[in-house]
C-alpha positions as CSV (number, residue, x, y, z in Angstrom):
1,M,0.0,0.0,0.0
2,D,1.6,3.3,-1.1
3,T,1.5,6.4,1.0
4,K,-1.2,8.2,-1.1
5,K,-3.5,5.2,-0.9
6,A,-2.9,4.8,2.8
7,K,-3.7,8.4,3.6
8,W,-6.9,8.2,1.4
9,L,-8.1,5.1,3.4
10,I,-7.4,6.8,6.7
11,F,-9.5,9.7,5.5
12,V,-12.3,7.3,4.5
13,A,-12.1,5.5,7.9
14,L,-12.3,8.8,9.8
15,V,-15.2,10.0,7.7
16,L,-17.1,6.7,8.6
17,I,-16.3,7.2,12.3
18,L,-17.4,10.8,12.4
19,A,-20.5,10.3,10.1
20,G,-21.5,7.3,12.2
21,G,-21.1,9.2,15.4
22,V,-23.2,12.2,14.1
23,L,-25.9,9.9,12.8
24,A,-26.1,7.9,16.1
25,Y,-26.1,11.2,18.1
26,C,-28.9,12.7,16.0
27,V,-31.1,9.6,16.3
28,Q,-30.7,9.0,20.0
29,T,-31.4,12.7,20.7
30,A,-34.3,12.8,18.2
31,G,-32.6,15.6,16.4
32,N,-30.9,17.2,19.4
33,T,-34.2,17.6,21.3
34,I,-33.6,14.9,23.9
35,K,-30.8,15.5,26.4
36,I,-28.6,12.5,27.3
37,K,-26.5,12.7,30.4
38,D,-23.8,10.2,31.4
39,V,-24.5,9.9,35.1
40,R,-22.9,8.2,38.1
41,F,-24.6,7.6,41.5
42,V,-23.6,6.0,44.7
43,G,-25.4,2.8,45.5
44,S,-25.2,0.0,48.1
45,N,-22.0,-0.3,50.1
46,G,-20.6,2.8,48.4
47,R,-20.5,1.2,44.9
48,I,-20.6,3.6,42.0
49,N,-23.3,2.9,39.4
50,S,-23.3,4.1,35.8
51,A,-26.3,5.1,33.6
52,L,-27.4,7.1,30.7
53,L,-30.2,9.5,31.5
54,Y,-32.5,10.5,28.7
55,I,-34.5,13.7,29.3
56,P,-37.2,14.6,26.8
57,P,-37.8,18.2,25.8
58,D,-39.7,20.5,28.1
59,V,-39.2,18.2,31.1
60,N,-38.1,20.0,34.2
61,S,-38.8,20.2,38.0
62,K,-41.9,22.2,37.3
63,N,-43.1,19.8,34.5
64,P,-42.0,16.3,35.7
65,A,-42.6,13.4,33.4
66,P,-43.2,9.7,33.8
67,G,-39.9,7.7,34.3
68,I,-38.6,4.3,33.3
69,V,-35.6,2.3,34.5
70,A,-34.3,0.3,31.6
71,T,-32.0,-2.5,32.6
72,H,-29.9,-4.7,30.3
73,G,-29.3,-8.4,30.6
74,Y,-26.2,-10.4,31.6
75,I,-22.9,-9.5,30.0
76,N,-24.4,-6.5,28.2
77,S,-24.3,-2.8,29.0
78,R,-26.5,0.2,29.2
79,E,-26.1,0.9,25.5
80,T,-27.8,-2.5,24.8
81,Q,-31.0,-0.8,25.9
82,D,-30.7,1.9,23.2
83,G,-33.7,0.7,21.3
84,F,-36.0,0.8,24.3
85,A,-34.5,4.0,25.7
86,I,-34.7,5.9,22.5
87,E,-38.3,5.0,21.8
88,F,-39.4,5.6,25.4
89,A,-37.7,9.0,25.4
90,R,-39.3,10.0,22.1
91,R,-42.6,9.4,23.7
92,G,-41.9,11.7,26.6
93,Y,-40.6,9.4,29.3
94,V,-37.5,10.1,31.3
95,V,-35.3,7.0,30.9
96,L,-32.5,5.8,33.1
97,A,-30.6,3.1,31.1
98,V,-28.3,1.6,33.7
99,D,-25.2,-0.5,33.8
100,Q,-25.9,-3.5,36.1
101,S,-23.5,-4.1,39.0
102,G,-20.2,-5.2,37.6
103,H,-21.1,-4.4,34.0
104,G,-20.0,-1.5,31.9
105,F,-18.9,1.4,34.0
106,S,-20.6,0.2,37.3
107,D,-18.4,-1.1,40.1
108,P,-18.1,-4.8,40.5
109,P,-19.0,-7.4,41.5
110,A,-21.7,-8.6,39.1
111,F,-25.0,-9.7,40.8
112,A,-24.5,-7.3,43.8
113,A,-27.4,-5.3,45.2
114,G,-30.1,-7.1,43.3
115,F,-28.2,-6.8,40.0
116,G,-28.2,-3.0,40.5
117,G,-32.0,-2.8,40.3
118,L,-32.5,-1.6,43.9
119,D,-30.2,1.3,43.5
120,S,-31.4,2.3,40.1
121,L,-35.0,2.6,41.1
122,K,-34.1,4.5,44.2
123,Y,-32.0,7.0,42.2
124,L,-34.6,7.6,39.6
125,R,-37.1,8.4,42.3
126,T,-34.8,11.1,43.6
127,L,-34.9,13.1,40.4
128,D,-37.3,16.1,40.6
129,I,-37.9,15.8,36.8
130,V,-39.7,12.5,37.3
131,N,-43.2,12.0,38.7
132,P,-42.5,9.4,41.5
133,N,-46.1,8.1,41.2
134,N,-45.7,7.3,37.5
135,I,-42.6,5.0,37.1
136,G,-42.1,2.0,34.9
137,L,-39.5,-0.8,35.1
138,E,-38.2,-2.5,31.9
139,G,-35.6,-5.2,32.1
140,H,-34.3,-7.7,29.5
141,S,-33.2,-11.1,30.8
142,M,-31.3,-10.7,34.0
143,G,-32.4,-7.0,33.9
144,G,-35.9,-8.4,34.4
145,W,-34.8,-10.1,37.6
146,A,-33.3,-6.8,38.7
147,S,-36.7,-5.1,38.1
148,V,-38.6,-7.8,40.0
149,I,-36.2,-7.5,43.0
150,A,-36.5,-3.7,42.9
151,A,-40.3,-4.0,42.8
152,A,-40.4,-6.3,45.8
153,A,-38.1,-4.0,47.8
154,N,-40.2,-0.9,46.9
155,P,-43.7,-2.0,46.1
156,A,-45.1,1.5,46.0
157,G,-42.2,2.9,44.0
158,Y,-43.3,1.8,40.5
159,K,-46.5,1.5,38.5
160,S,-45.8,-0.8,35.7
161,M,-43.2,-3.3,34.4
162,V,-42.0,-4.9,31.2
163,L,-40.2,-8.3,31.5
164,A,-38.4,-8.8,28.2
165,S,-37.0,-12.4,27.8
166,S,-37.2,-12.7,31.5
167,S,-39.2,-14.2,34.4
168,T,-40.1,-14.1,38.1
169,G,-38.8,-16.6,40.6
170,T,-35.3,-16.9,39.1
171,Y,-31.9,-16.1,40.6
172,G,-33.2,-14.4,43.6
173,A,-36.2,-12.6,42.0
174,P,-39.4,-13.3,43.9
175,E,-42.1,-15.6,42.5
176,G,-44.8,-13.8,40.5
177,T,-48.4,-13.9,41.6
178,A,-51.7,-12.6,40.2
179,T,-51.0,-9.3,42.1
180,F,-47.2,-9.1,42.1
181,P,-45.4,-7.4,40.3
182,R,-47.8,-4.7,39.4
183,N,-49.1,-4.5,35.8
184,V,-46.6,-6.7,33.9
185,G,-46.2,-7.0,30.1
186,L,-44.2,-10.2,29.5
187,I,-42.3,-10.3,26.2
188,Y,-41.2,-13.9,25.7
189,S,-40.1,-14.9,22.2
190,K,-41.1,-18.1,20.4
191,Y,-37.5,-19.3,20.3
192,D,-36.1,-18.1,23.7
193,E,-33.1,-20.2,24.7
194,F,-33.7,-20.0,28.4
195,S,-37.3,-21.3,28.7
196,R,-36.1,-24.2,30.9
197,L,-34.3,-21.9,33.4
198,M,-37.1,-19.3,33.5
199,W,-40.3,-21.1,33.0
200,G,-39.5,-24.8,33.4
201,V,-40.1,-26.0,29.9
202,D,-37.7,-26.9,27.1
203,V,-39.9,-25.7,24.3
204,P,-40.4,-21.9,24.6
205,A,-43.9,-21.9,23.1
206,D,-45.0,-24.3,25.9
207,I,-44.7,-21.6,28.6
208,V,-48.4,-20.8,28.0
209,K,-49.2,-24.2,29.5
210,T,-47.0,-24.0,32.7
211,E,-48.6,-23.7,36.1
212,K,-46.0,-21.0,36.9
213,L,-47.3,-18.7,34.1
214,K,-50.9,-19.5,34.9
215,K,-50.4,-18.5,38.5
216,F,-48.7,-15.4,37.4
217,F,-51.6,-14.5,35.1
218,G,-54.3,-15.5,37.7
219,T,-56.0,-18.2,35.6
220,T,-56.2,-21.9,35.3
221,E,-56.4,-21.9,31.5
222,D,-53.5,-21.9,29.0
223,I,-52.4,-18.3,28.5
224,E,-53.5,-16.6,25.3
225,V,-50.9,-14.5,23.5
226,G,-52.0,-10.9,23.2
227,K,-54.9,-11.1,25.6
228,L,-55.2,-8.6,28.4
229,Y,-55.6,-10.3,31.8
230,G,-56.5,-8.5,35.1
231,S,-57.0,-4.8,35.6
232,I,-54.6,-1.9,34.9
233,E,-56.5,0.2,37.5
234,K,-56.0,-2.4,40.2
235,G,-52.4,-3.1,39.2
236,T,-53.1,-6.8,38.2
237,A,-52.9,-6.4,34.4
238,R,-50.9,-9.1,32.5
239,K,-50.2,-9.5,28.8
240,L,-48.0,-12.0,27.0
241,Y,-46.3,-11.0,23.8
242,Q,-44.5,-13.6,21.7
243,P,-42.2,-12.1,19.1
244,N,-40.9,-14.4,16.4
245,T,-37.2,-14.3,17.4
246,I,-34.6,-15.5,19.9
247,H,-33.7,-14.4,23.4
248,P,-30.9,-11.8,22.6
249,R,-32.9,-10.4,19.6
250,V,-35.8,-9.1,21.6
251,H,-33.9,-5.9,22.5
252,F,-32.9,-5.6,18.8
253,S,-36.2,-6.1,17.1
254,K,-39.0,-3.7,16.1
255,E,-41.5,-6.2,17.4
256,G,-40.0,-6.6,20.8
257,I,-39.4,-2.9,21.3
258,G,-42.8,-2.1,20.0
259,N,-44.4,-4.5,22.5
260,A,-42.6,-2.7,25.3
261,V,-43.7,0.8,24.1
262,E,-47.3,-0.4,23.8
263,W,-47.3,-1.7,27.3
264,M,-45.9,1.5,28.8
265,Q,-48.3,3.6,26.9
266,M,-51.2,1.5,28.2
267,T,-50.0,1.5,31.9
268,L,-48.3,4.8,32.5
269,D,-50.0,8.2,32.4
270,G,-48.8,10.9,30.1
271,G,-46.3,10.7,27.3
272,K,-46.9,11.2,23.6
273,K,-49.2,8.8,21.6
274,I,-46.6,8.0,18.9
275,P,-47.7,4.6,17.5
276,P,-45.5,1.7,18.8
277,E,-44.5,0.7,15.3
278,N,-43.1,4.2,14.6
279,Q,-39.4,3.6,15.5
280,I,-36.1,5.2,14.6
281,W,-33.6,3.4,16.9
282,Q,-32.3,1.2,14.0
283,Y,-30.6,4.2,12.4
284,K,-28.6,4.7,15.6
285,E,-27.4,1.1,15.3
286,L,-26.4,1.9,11.7
287,G,-24.3,4.8,12.9
288,N,-22.7,2.7,15.6
289,F,-21.9,0.0,13.0
290,M,-20.4,2.6,10.6
291,G,-18.1,3.7,13.4
292,A,-17.0,0.1,14.0
293,I,-16.3,-0.4,10.3
294,G,-14.3,2.8,10.2
295,M,-12.2,1.8,13.2
296,I,-11.4,-1.6,11.8
297,L,-10.6,-0.1,8.4
298,L,-8.2,2.4,10.1
299,L,-6.0,-0.4,11.3
300,F,-4.6,-1.3,7.9
301,P,-3.5,2.0,6.3
302,L,-2.3,3.2,9.7
303,G,-0.1,0.1,9.9
304,A,1.1,0.6,6.4
305,L,2.2,4.2,7.1
306,L,3.9,3.2,10.4
307,L,5.9,0.5,8.6
308,Q,7.4,3.2,6.4
309,K,8.8,5.0,9.4
310,N,12.5,4.5,10.2
311,F,11.8,2.8,13.6
312,F,9.6,0.1,12.1
313,Q,11.1,-0.1,8.6
314,E,13.2,-3.2,9.3
315,L,9.9,-5.2,9.9
316,N,9.0,-4.8,6.2
317,E,9.7,-8.2,4.7
318,A,8.2,-10.3,1.9
319,A,6.3,-13.5,2.9
320,P,8.8,-16.4,3.0
321,E,8.7,-19.4,0.6
322,K,5.6,-21.4,1.3
323,K,6.2,-24.9,2.8
324,S,2.6,-25.7,3.9
325,L,0.2,-28.6,3.5
326,K,-0.8,-29.4,-0.1
327,G,-3.7,-31.2,-1.9
328,F,-5.8,-33.5,0.3
329,G,-3.5,-32.9,3.2
330,W,-4.5,-29.3,3.2
331,W,-8.2,-30.2,3.5
332,V,-7.4,-32.5,6.4
333,G,-5.5,-29.7,8.2
334,A,-8.3,-27.3,7.4
335,A,-10.9,-29.7,8.8
336,L,-8.9,-30.1,12.0
337,T,-8.5,-26.3,12.4
338,V,-12.3,-25.8,11.9
339,L,-13.4,-28.7,14.2
340,I,-10.8,-28.9,17.0
341,P,-12.3,-25.8,18.9
342,L,-15.8,-27.3,19.1
343,P,-15.4,-30.2,21.6
344,L,-12.8,-28.1,23.5
345,F,-15.5,-25.4,23.9
346,I,-17.8,-27.9,25.6
347,V,-14.9,-29.0,27.9
348,A,-14.1,-25.4,28.9
349,I,-17.7,-24.3,29.6
350,A,-18.2,-27.4,31.8
351,S,-16.1,-25.8,34.5
352,H,-17.4,-22.2,34.0
353,G,-17.1,-20.1,37.1
354,K,-15.9,-22.9,39.4
355,G,-12.7,-24.8,40.3
356,Y,-9.8,-23.6,38.2
357,Q,-12.1,-21.1,36.5
358,A,-13.4,-19.4,39.6
359,A,-13.2,-15.6,39.6
360,S,-10.0,-14.3,41.2
361,A,-8.1,-11.0,41.5
362,L,-6.0,-12.0,38.6
363,W,-8.7,-13.1,36.3
364,P,-11.9,-11.6,37.6
365,Q,-14.4,-12.0,34.7
366,N,-16.0,-15.5,34.6
367,I,-17.0,-15.5,30.9
368,T,-13.6,-14.0,29.8
369,T,-11.8,-16.6,32.0
370,T,-13.8,-19.5,30.4
371,I,-13.0,-18.2,26.9
372,M,-9.4,-17.8,27.9
373,Y,-9.0,-21.4,29.0
374,W,-10.8,-22.6,25.9
375,A,-8.4,-20.5,23.7
376,L,-5.4,-22.0,25.6
377,F,-6.8,-25.5,25.1
378,V,-7.2,-24.9,21.4
379,A,-3.7,-23.4,21.2
380,A,-2.1,-26.4,23.0
381,V,-3.8,-29.0,20.9
382,S,-3.2,-27.1,17.7
383,L,0.5,-26.5,18.5
384,I,1.1,-30.2,19.4
385,L,-0.5,-31.3,16.1
386,F,1.5,-28.7,14.2
387,L,4.8,-29.7,15.8
388,L,4.1,-33.4,15.1
389,W,3.4,-32.6,11.5
390,H,6.5,-30.5,11.2
391,F,9.0,-32.9,12.8
392,I,7.5,-36.1,11.2
393,F,6.5,-34.9,7.8
394,N,7.9,-31.5,7.0
395,R,11.2,-31.1,8.9
396,K,13.4,-31.9,5.8
397,N,11.4,-29.5,3.7
398,A,11.0,-26.5,5.9
399,T,12.3,-24.5,8.8
400,F,10.5,-22.1,11.1
401,V,11.5,-19.3,8.8
402,N,8.9,-20.7,6.3
403,Y,6.2,-20.4,9.0
404,G,6.9,-16.8,9.8
405,V,8.3,-17.6,13.3
406,T,12.1,-17.0,12.9
407,W,14.4,-15.0,10.7
408,Q,17.0,-16.3,8.3
409,D,20.4,-16.5,10.1
410,E,18.9,-14.7,13.1
411,G,16.6,-17.3,14.7
412,I,14.0,-15.5,16.8
413,A,15.1,-11.8,16.5
414,W,13.9,-10.5,19.8
415,K,14.5,-6.9,18.8
416,K,12.1,-7.3,15.9
417,V,9.6,-9.2,18.0
418,G,9.7,-6.2,20.4
419,K,9.2,-3.7,17.6
420,S,6.3,-5.8,16.4
421,F,4.7,-5.5,19.8
422,V,5.3,-1.7,19.9
423,L,3.8,-1.4,16.3
424,A,0.7,-3.4,17.4
425,G,0.4,-1.2,20.5
426,V,0.6,2.1,18.6
427,I,-2.1,0.9,16.1
428,A,-4.3,-0.4,18.9
429,F,-3.9,2.9,20.8
430,F,-5.0,5.0,17.8
431,A,-8.0,2.7,17.3
432,Y,-8.9,3.1,20.9
433,L,-8.8,6.9,20.6
434,T,-11.5,6.7,18.0
435,V,-14.1,5.0,20.3
436,A,-13.0,7.2,23.2
437,F,-13.6,10.3,21.1
438,C,-17.0,9.1,20.1
439,G,-17.9,8.4,23.7
440,W,-16.8,11.9,24.6
441,A,-18.3,13.8,21.6
442,F,-21.5,11.8,20.9
443,T,-22.1,9.6,24.0
444,T,-21.9,6.6,21.7
445,D,-19.7,3.6,21.2
446,F,-19.2,1.2,18.3
447,R,-21.6,-1.8,18.1
448,L,-24.0,-4.0,16.3
449,W,-26.5,-6.2,18.2
450,V,-24.5,-8.2,20.8
451,F,-21.1,-7.1,19.6
452,A,-19.8,-3.9,21.1
453,I,-16.5,-2.0,21.1
454,K,-16.5,0.1,24.2
455,P,-14.0,2.4,26.0
456,M,-12.3,0.9,29.1
457,T,-12.2,2.2,32.6
458,F,-8.9,2.1,34.6
459,L,-10.1,-1.1,36.1
460,H,-10.9,-2.6,32.7
461,F,-7.3,-1.7,31.6
462,R,-5.9,-3.5,34.6
463,I,-8.0,-6.6,33.8
464,F,-7.0,-6.3,30.1
465,V,-3.4,-6.6,31.0
466,S,-4.0,-9.8,33.0
467,Y,-5.8,-11.5,30.1
468,L,-3.5,-10.2,27.3
469,I,-0.7,-12.8,27.6
470,P,-3.0,-15.9,27.4
471,F,-4.8,-14.4,24.4
472,T,-1.5,-13.5,22.8
473,V,-0.4,-17.1,23.0
474,F,-3.6,-18.2,21.3
475,F,-3.2,-15.8,18.4
476,L,0.5,-16.6,17.9
477,V,-0.4,-20.3,17.5
478,I,-3.3,-19.5,15.2
479,G,-1.0,-17.3,13.1
480,I,1.5,-20.2,12.8
481,I,-1.3,-22.5,11.7
482,L,-2.9,-20.1,9.2
483,H,0.3,-18.8,7.6
484,G,2.6,-21.7,8.1
485,Q,0.7,-24.9,7.8
486,L,-2.4,-23.8,5.9
487,R,-1.1,-21.1,3.7
488,R,-2.4,-21.4,0.1
489,G,-0.7,-20.7,-3.2
490,K,2.8,-19.6,-3.9
491,A,4.3,-16.4,-2.4
492,G,2.5,-13.5,-4.0
493,D,0.2,-15.4,-6.3
494,L,-2.9,-14.9,-4.0
495,K,-4.4,-11.5,-3.7
496,F,-4.9,-10.0,-0.2
497,W,-8.7,-10.4,-0.3
498,Q,-8.4,-14.1,-1.5
499,E,-6.1,-15.0,1.4
500,M,-8.2,-13.0,3.9
501,L,-11.4,-14.9,2.8
502,I,-9.7,-18.3,3.1
503,N,-8.5,-17.4,6.7
504,I,-11.9,-16.0,7.6
505,F,-13.4,-19.3,6.4
506,L,-11.0,-21.3,8.5
507,M,-11.7,-19.2,11.6
508,I,-15.5,-19.0,11.6
509,T,-16.9,-22.1,9.8
510,G,-16.8,-24.3,12.9
511,Y,-19.0,-21.9,14.8
512,I,-21.5,-21.7,12.0
513,L,-21.8,-25.5,12.1
514,F,-22.0,-25.6,15.9
515,L,-24.7,-23.0,16.0
516,A,-26.6,-24.8,13.3
517,F,-26.4,-28.0,15.4
518,Q,-27.6,-26.1,18.5
519,Y,-30.4,-24.1,17.0
520,A,-31.9,-26.3,14.3
521,P,-34.1,-28.3,16.7
522,L,-35.3,-25.1,18.4
523,F,-36.3,-23.5,15.1
524,A,-38.1,-26.7,14.1
525,G,-40.4,-26.2,17.1
526,G,-38.4,-28.2,19.7
527,A,-35.7,-27.5,22.2
528,L,-32.0,-26.6,21.9
529,S,-29.7,-29.5,21.2
530,I,-27.7,-28.6,24.4
531,P,-30.1,-26.5,26.6
532,D,-27.6,-26.2,29.4
533,A,-25.1,-24.5,27.1
534,A,-27.5,-21.8,26.0
535,L,-25.6,-18.9,27.5
536,F,-22.3,-19.8,25.8
537,F,-23.9,-20.3,22.4
538,I,-25.2,-16.8,22.7
539,V,-21.7,-15.7,23.6
540,M,-20.6,-17.5,20.4
541,F,-22.5,-15.0,18.2
542,Q,-19.7,-12.5,19.1
543,F,-17.1,-14.9,17.8
544,F,-18.0,-14.0,14.2
545,P,-17.0,-10.3,14.3
546,L,-14.1,-11.0,16.6
547,F,-12.5,-13.7,14.5
548,I,-13.2,-11.9,11.3
549,I,-11.2,-9.0,12.7
550,A,-8.5,-11.3,13.8
551,A,-8.3,-13.1,10.4
552,L,-8.1,-9.7,8.5
553,V,-5.4,-8.3,10.9
554,S,-3.4,-11.5,11.0
555,T,-3.4,-12.0,7.2
556,Y,-2.6,-8.3,6.4
557,F,0.3,-7.9,8.7
558,Y,1.7,-11.3,7.8
559,R,1.8,-10.3,4.2
560,K,3.4,-6.9,5.2
561,T,6.1,-8.3,7.6
562,G,6.6,-11.9,6.6
563,H,6.1,-13.0,10.2
564,V,3.2,-13.8,12.6
565,Y,4.1,-11.4,15.4
566,T,2.6,-8.0,14.5
567,G,-0.7,-9.6,13.5
568,A,-0.9,-11.8,16.6
569,F,0.0,-9.0,19.0
570,L,-2.6,-6.6,17.4
571,S,-5.3,-9.3,17.3
572,A,-4.7,-10.1,20.9
573,M,-4.8,-6.5,22.0
574,L,-8.0,-5.7,20.1
575,I,-9.9,-8.8,21.0
576,T,-8.8,-8.7,24.7
577,W,-9.8,-5.1,24.9
578,I,-13.2,-5.7,23.2
579,V,-14.0,-8.7,25.3
580,V,-12.9,-7.3,28.7
581,A,-14.7,-3.9,28.2
582,S,-18.0,-5.8,27.3
583,Q,-18.0,-8.4,30.0
584,A,-19.2,-8.6,33.6
585,T,-16.6,-8.5,36.4
586,H,-17.4,-11.0,39.1
587,F,-14.6,-10.5,41.6
588,P,-15.0,-7.6,44.0
589,L,-11.9,-5.6,43.0
């Protein structure tokens, strides 16, 4: 990439980031009419809680409005509630979109103080711009449990509730009755992965037959979708919505968000009568996604320009002569690369949160720790198989120079390895500045659905450092496999995009197959293939953008430097940052 092209691509990347930020800001503020404040408030035991406060126009202490606490689910953050928050605020409700305990910018540990629900409702009720007798609670998944716990602790402190992909009587949330909680709209999708945990049935559609739901709705008959039960005036109203989607899509669907809007309009006083189907939140998501694309695009021309600088110039090398698998052997190696992670994933999640995977001061995030051990298992098995192949079949044909590990006549050139790390760090730092800038300028981050690129707190950075080395080991091994053992074509005869597509295929195909295995029975009207692994298969959705980024970065910088180091270091930095900033912290640091 020449200097002129690199500068042009940097310009395009920055335009995408800025345009995406402006679009997201304009949508979430409804054309700069809604004020959004990034607030912090002290909760139980002195913990600091984080939230976004949406204030509609003309709302003040003399003209208070109805208020809604919007609470995200497990391993999400306040921005995950954007769809609900934007649509509520457009209709005149003050919205407090909170980070649960140990999530986002709220202090750890996760699950503390009723998942943060107790403190959030208490804080909203202190605001003089909110009518304390006209408050709603909306929670998705674990956020629903936070809402139920808050309602039990403050039974006079709210008027209505939306449980989205959630339940009563789970993880400390009190059991629901015909009178508690008050006025509940239950949004439970036809393909929700947690129906066994939440309502005691493997097939989500069968919740209408459960005694638990019948007791909650105050009837002995099977529950009818869309029918209003009880009385809004008496606080006993109940309604079941069943959008045609899965658990994590309810907060990212027009139907699910429209259901929540409809219920709040029915049960809270005031607000604008904008039809529930009139929604604009999707355009904010488009802006967030444009920012993410811009940040990822920025990595490549920035790296190309830095490699032209005197300090990094010695890293510029052509890819070494290819000495990889050929013919049928390549397909065997590719199949192993695709399939090896899958059984090891089941092995890793079997010990999630306990034993050697228990949260600690060193590795305080349960989900991140499980993914880390899985990555190390995959790296260990892959490296053993690679070394067996090299020493038994390829030793006479190749050296580690051909795999991008060592340098001719230098072995492992530690000075160049160090410079590779510095190069990766500089690129990652400038990428981080883009999302930090958008957070400051637009109160947005980069995201699409369950995938998010967020700024880190100082605590997140300390956690990032502790996970960085294990993930670096993983990406070094993956780099050796992709560019040493499975490299296609002769040096220079594959175009960048061709090699990138091959490596993306190798890195994500296994998860496509695994998710198809898990979800096919559910979409056919049955249950998940492995119901107890529902959470981690939802986590797996994030593997696609993460490994696509890693494949692009690893391939590009291998082609630019002839070695695996810069790509592996940069992949590890980016993925560790993205995962740590988006995950729950379980140890009370």
